[in-house]
C-alpha positions, 0 to 999 in steps of 0.5 A: 830751188823748189819744184813747182807742180806746174813743171811736173807731168803726170805719167801713166805706165803699165809696169810689170803688168800693173798700172802706175802713175806718178808726177815727174819733171820732163827731164827725169829719166825713165831709170830714175823714175823707176828707181825713185818713184816706183821703188824698182831698184833692180834697174841699175844706173851704171854709166848714165850714157847708155853704154853699159846696158845695166839700166836696160828695161823692156819698153813694149817688148823692146830692150831700151836703155832707160838712162837715155829715155825720159819718163815722159817718152814712156807715157802709156807704154808697157814696161818690164823691169827685172822685178817683173820677170818672175812667174808666180814667185818663181824664177823665169827660165832665163833667170834659172839659166843664169843661176844654173850656169853661173852667169851672175857674179856681182849682179850689177849688170845682171838685170840688164843682161836678163832683159836684153836676153828676153828681147834677144830670144823673143826676136831669135829663139834659137841663136847661135853663140855668135848671135848671142855675143852680138846680141849682148854686145851693148851690155858690159860685164866686168866679172864673168868674161862673158863665157858663162853669160853666153852659156846661160843665154844658150841654155835659156834658149834650149829650155824655152825650145824644150818647153815649147816642144813639150806643149 
């Protein structure tokens, strides 16, 4: 069955600071649109049911499961994907903390963990270990046992606090 252009909707978003427009079916998920229409493949689709957190992106600053959100629902929103985290080609402080503290192993869950961490630290810049574990409880990782991920989030919070104090 061929897709009629009348079934498609024009969607305009700001993705990683750049305006993007594409046509999509109303039932197309944001995750699929990011990956297929915008070639932002850092957004992973794991379970497809919003359970694993691998597809997490920031929508207007809030952590959102992009496999559960239709692309049309994001019309006009500001989206941040893992590809938008770097700062002038350099890893941001959270990415550095994950790298330095071995919070990355296979990498499948990493983009969702990084974006969840961004949202967590924006809401709570100095979380306790318990608050980090609670904040990440919707993101599944099969490799690390979470020890190094939690350590990475706490290190990122410390680095952000130190940078803030220095400025």
